[in-house]
C-alpha positions in Angstrom: -1.2 -29.1 16.5 -3.9 -26.4 15.7 -6.2 -29.7 16.5 -4.9 -29.6 19.9 -5.4 -26.1 20.6 -8.4 -26.4 19.4 -9.7 -29.3 22.0 -7.9 -27.1 25.3 -9.2 -23.7 24.6 -12.9 -23.8 24.4 -14.8 -21.8 21.5 -16.4 -19.0 23.3 -12.8 -17.8 25.1 -11.3 -18.2 21.6 -14.1 -16.0 19.7 -13.1 -13.6 22.4 -9.6 -13.4 21.6 -10.8 -14.0 17.8 -11.8 -11.0 18.1 -10.0 -9.0 20.2 -7.1 -9.6 17.5 -9.0 -8.7 14.6 -9.9 -5.5 16.1 -6.1 -4.8 16.6 -5.0 -6.1 13.1 -7.9 -3.5 12.0 -6.1 -0.5 14.0 -3.1 -1.7 12.6 -4.2 -1.2 8.9 -5.2 1.8 9.1 -1.9 3.0 10.9 0.0 1.5 7.9 -2.2 2.5 5.2 -1.7 6.2 7.1 2.0 5.6 6.3 2.2 4.6 3.4 0.1 7.8 2.5 1.8 9.9 4.0 5.6 8.4 2.7 3.7 8.3 -0.7 3.9 12.1 -0.6 7.6 12.3 -0.8 7.3 12.0 -4.8 5.7 15.2 -4.9 9.8 16.4 -4.3 10.4 15.3 -7.6 7.3 16.7 -9.3 7.7 20.4 -7.7 11.5 20.0 -9.4 10.0 19.2 -12.2 8.2 22.2 -12.7 11.0 24.3 -11.4 12.9 22.8 -14.6 10.3 23.9 -16.6 9.1 27.0 -15.4 12.9 28.8 -14.5 15.2 26.4 -15.2 17.9 29.4 -15.1 17.4 29.4 -11.4 19.1 25.9 -11.9 22.1 26.9 -14.4 25.8 26.1 -13.0 28.7 28.4 -12.9 29.8 29.6 -16.8 33.7 28.5 -15.7 33.8 25.3 -17.4 35.7 23.5 -20.0 32.5 22.4 -22.5 32.1 18.8 -22.6 33.4 16.7 -25.7 29.7 16.8 -27.4 29.5 20.9 -27.5 27.4 21.4 -24.1 28.4 24.0 -21.5 28.5 22.0 -18.1 27.2 25.2 -16.4 24.2 25.8 -18.7 20.4 24.5 -18.1 18.2 21.1 -17.8 17.2 19.9 -20.5 13.5 20.4 -20.2 13.0 16.7 -20.8 14.3 16.2 -17.6 11.7 18.1 -15.6 8.8 16.5 -17.6 10.8 12.3 -16.3 10.7 14.0 -13.2 7.2 15.3 -13.4 5.6 11.5 -14.6 7.8 9.6 -12.2 7.3 11.4 -9.6 3.2 11.7 -10.4 2.8 7.8 -11.1 4.9 7.1 -7.5 3.0 9.1 -6.2 -0.4 7.6 -7.4 0.7 4.7 -6.8 1.5 4.6 -3.4 -1.8 6.6 -2.5 -3.5 3.2 -4.3 -1.7 1.0 -2.4 -2.6 3.1 1.1 -5.9 3.5 0.5 -6.0 -0.8 -0.3 -4.5 -1.4 2.6 -6.8 1.1 4.8 -9.5 -0.8 2.3 -8.4 -3.9 4.0 -8.4 -2.5 7.6 -12.4 -1.5 7.4 -13.6 -5.3 6.4 -11.7 -6.7 8.9 -13.5 -4.4 11.1 -16.6 -5.9 9.2 -15.6 -9.3 8.6 -16.3 -9.0 4.9 -13.9 -9.5 2.2 -11.7 -12.8 3.2 -9.8 -13.3 0.5 -8.9 -9.7 0.0 -7.8 -9.6 2.7 -5.5 -12.1 2.9 -4.1 -11.0 -0.9 -3.3 -7.5 0.9 -2.0 -9.4 3.9 0.8 -11.3 1.1 1.3 -8.0 -0.9 1.4 -6.3 2.1 4.9 -8.6 3.1 6.7 -6.6 0.3 6.7 -3.1 2.7 9.2 -4.1 5.4 9.7 -4.0 7.7 6.8 -2.6 9.1 4.2 -4.4 6.3 6.1 -7.8 6.7 5.2 -7.7 10.3 1.4 -6.6 10.3 1.2 -9.3 7.0 2.3 -12.3 8.8 0.8 -11.8 11.9 -3.0 -10.9 9.8 -1.9 -13.8 7.8 -1.9 -16.3 10.8 -5.0 -14.8 12.3 -6.7 -14.7 9.3 -5.9 -18.6 8.6 -7.5 -19.7 11.3 -10.4 -21.4 10.9 -12.1 -19.9 14.1 -11.4 -16.3 12.3 -12.1 -17.6 8.8 -15.9 -18.4 9.8 -16.9 -15.0 11.1 -15.9 -13.3 8.1 -19.5 -13.4 6.1 -19.9 -14.9 2.6 -20.9 -12.6 -0.3 -24.6 -12.7 -1.4 -24.7 -14.1 -5.1 -28.5 -13.4 -6.8 -29.6 -16.2 -7.4 -29.1 -17.9 -10.5 -32.0 -17.8 -12.8 -33.7 -21.0 -14.6 -33.2 -21.2 -18.4 -34.7 -24.6 -18.9 -38.1 -22.5 -19.6 
């Protein structure tokens, strides 16, 4: 089917169409990366809660009008210190992972705009499909466009240094 379409659309038209689609995909990758970075800031609420648990545990204390638990712990007591550390560490980890994913998506958008790192962009598009629903749509459209031979030809190959001759 693609060979049949390639015969119907002349190369200059296809090149212009490819350029427009790659430009749009690049813009959408910038937007998606920014959105992911923004959403990755939500775990900072957990970090702030954990810090509050460590610095002012009495603020989170409940009322003392309840029956003690079987293990002798008062239900209205302050939360354990370990819970504060768990919230801080987990929130920080999820924040950093989210920021890294957002930056990688932005790098893929930049690579699309510059027509470089074909394999990197293709892998990011595959991974982006896990970010439902917007990432799935963007990833699928990116994969469809990147798998065209006319688009693949536009990407600059990496320049590897010449291998030295060890034969003497």
